[in-house]
N, C-alpha and C positions, 0 to 999 in steps of 0.2 A: 595567457602568458606570452612568451617569446614566439612560440609557434603561430604561424599564420593560417595553416591548413593542415589537414591530416586525414588519414583513412585507417579503418580497423577491419582486418580480414578475420572472419571466424573460421577457425580450423577444425573445431569439433573436439570430441565426439558429441558433447552435450549441446544444448541450445542456450542462447543468451537472450536477455531482454534489454532493450535500449530505451532510455528515457531522455527527452530533451526538455529543458526548463528555460523559460524566458521571462523577463520582467515586463509587466504591463506598461505600455507607453504613458498611460494617464496616472494610474495609481502607484506604479512602481512595485506592485505586489508580484512575487514570484509565482509562476503558474506552470504546471506540466502541460506541454502542448502536444506531445506525442509519446506513445508507448507501443513499441513494436517488438516482435519476437523473430529471431534469426537463427539459421542453422549453418552447418559447415559449408564453406564456399562463398558465402555472402560477404559483401564489402560494404561497410558503413562510412558515410562521409562525416567528417568532423569539421564544422564551420567555426571560424574565429568569431568570438563574441557570443557564441551560444554555450550554454552549460549542458553537459551531457554526462550520462552515467551508463555504464555497461555492466551487467551482472548476470549471474546464473538464473535461468528460468526456474529451475528447481534446486533447492539447497543441496540435494544429494548428487547433482550433476557435476561433471568435470569437463572443462573445456579450455582449449588453448586459443589464444588470439594474438595476431600480429598487429602492432600499432606503429604506423609510420607518420611522422610529422615533418613539416618543412617550413623553412623560413621564407620570408618574402624576398623576391628577387632584387628589391632595391635596398635590402639590409646590408649595410657596409661594415657594421661593427662585428668584431669577432665575438662569438657566443660560446661560452663553456658548455652549455647544454641547450639542446633544441627545445626541451621542455622546461627550461629555466623560467622563473617568474610565474610558475603555475599557481593557481589559486583553487582551494577547496572550500566550498561554502558549507558551514555547519549551521543548518537552519534551526536546529534545536536551541543553540546558544546565540544565534545571530552573530556568528564570528566567521571571518575569512581567514583561512590558514594559508600562509605563503610558503612554498617549497620549490626546490630546484630538482627534486627527484620524482619518484612515481606518485601519481595522484590517486591515493587510496584513503579510505576511512581509517581513523584512529592511527595515524602515523606516529612513530616514535618521536619523542621531543627533539632528539638529535637531528631529525630530518626536517624540522620546522625552523625557519629563520625569522618568522614574524607573524603576529596576530593583529588583526584590526577588527573593529566593530562594524558590522554590516547593518545599516538602518533598514534595509528591505526586509519585509516579512513575507512568509510563504502562505499560500492558501492551504486549506485543511488537508486535501489529499497529498499535496507536495510535501508538506512538513511531516505528515504521518508516514509516507512511504520512505522518505530519505532518513528520517529518524529511526524507522524500523530496520533499515539496512545497516545503519550505524550500530544499532543495538545488537543485531545479529552478528556483526563482525566482532564486536567486543566479547560476546558470549563464546565465540569460536576461538578466541585467543587464549594462550596459556596465561596463568597468573603472572609469570615473569614479564610477558609482553604487555599485559594490561598495565602493569606498574610503570612502564616506560612511556605510555601515551598521555597526551594532555586532555583527552576526551573525558566526558563524564562517565561514571559507572553505568552499567546497564540498568540497575534499579532506578537511578536518578533520571536517566533518559525516559524510562517507562513512566515515571511520575509526571513528566512534562507532557508526553504524548497522550496519556490517558487521563489527564486531569479533568474533573467534572466541568471546570470552567470553559473547556474547549467545545462544549456542546453547542454554544451559540455559533461558533465558527462552522461547525458541521452543518447545522441547519441553514446557515447563510449560503454555503456553497451548494447544498442540495437544492435549495429553492431556485438557484440560478439556472439549473439544468433540468428542472422538472416542471411540467405544466400543472398549475394549481387546480385546474378544472378536471383534467383527466388522470393526473397522477403518473403520466407517462413521461419518459425522458425526452427532452427536446434536443439534447446534444449527445449523440451516441459515443463520441470519443471521450468526452469528459465523464460520462457515466461509467464507461469502462475503466477509466483511470481511477475514479472514486472507488469502485468495487474492488479493483486490484489492490489499492492501498489498504483497504479494510481487511482483505484476506491476509495480506502480508503482516499487518499489524496484529491480527489474531494469533498467527503463529509465534510472533515475537512475545506476545503477552503470555502465552502458555510457557514458552521457553524461559522467560524471565521468572515466572512463578516457580517453575520446577527447579530453578537454580537457587532458590532461597530456602531457608529453614522452615518456612511456614507454607510450603507449596500446597498442601492439602487444604488449608484454610482459604488460600487465595483463589484456587480453581473453582469455577462454577460447577455445581452438581448438575446432573441432567434435569432434575425437577426444577431447579432454579432457571435453567435455560428454557424449559417448556413453559414455565409461567411467564417469562419475559416474552417468549414468542407469541403466546396467546394474547398478552396485553397489547402487543404491537400489531399483530396480524390476525390471529385467530378470532378473537372476540369481535373486532370490527367487521370481519368477513361473515360472521354468522348471520347478522341481520341483512347485510348487503348482498349476500350470495348463497351461503349454505342453507339457510332456512327455506328459501325458494327452491333450491335444487332438491332438497329432501322431499318437500311437498310434491314437487313435480314427479319424483320417482314413485312415491306411493300412489298418487292419483292417476298419473298417465301410464305408468309401467306396471307396477304391482297389481293394482286393482283391475286394470283392463286385461292384462295378459293372463292373470291367474283366476280372475273371476271371484276372488275372495276379498274379504275386508282387511283393513289394516290390522285389526285385532288378531287375525290369523297368521300374521307375518312374524317369523322368528328371525332375529338379527344376530349375526356374529360379527363383532367389531374388534379388529386387532389394531391397537395403537400404542404409542409410547408417550403421549402428551398428557394433558391435564384432564382429558375426558370431557372437554367442553361440548364437542359435537355429540358425543354419546349421551350426555345429559339432555341435550336438546331433543334428540330422538326419543 
């Protein structure tokens, strides 16, 4: 907006997380370029032209921050507000919200003087994280405040964020930062951003479900989770790792150190999964 530069001082007592989003020079796609955590006494620079968001590290935290913005020295026009002309990007609906007041999610309609369509799309972790924060904000609002905002409802936002059709976007962005031969991350910053967005989205998914009438049906049971875990990780690991590990234990450890055969070995296995490894043994 009008402000050309700014700084945010964290006063505490809680910690905050700062995100910076930029548009790709070639594709125009919005991408989170940094994700950092800060405590009391730290000062964050706010650069003109960059999109940034500051929020609580933990939802239960409380923190004060001081925001100072400045006009350019060659600005001759009288400005009613140093934060005038500020823009809030709603990546879920691809809408830019224009305001002269505070830059927050789910502003009351009275604080919004214009809406424009934003052609830029966001990559998977950026949309997931920003949409999750918008959803969390709406869930924390009173019914009266929700009625005054122009934002979508929390269930409608969740439908967009967790739509099955977004699976291709997820794999596209994962493949960009993971070596296909080793399965290891090739970009530690983007890997952290992806993991962080998934954790935040999981919290919002549970909160959205608990706020509905059918929360028990929408929540995954532990056994459902265990089956999904084994399908994604457990079963593939059995042949690539666990089978050889167990054979090594019996052959190189049990038989050699005890001098007894495998048939004389008594196993006690304590687990909470689908017993895939126990069945293997």
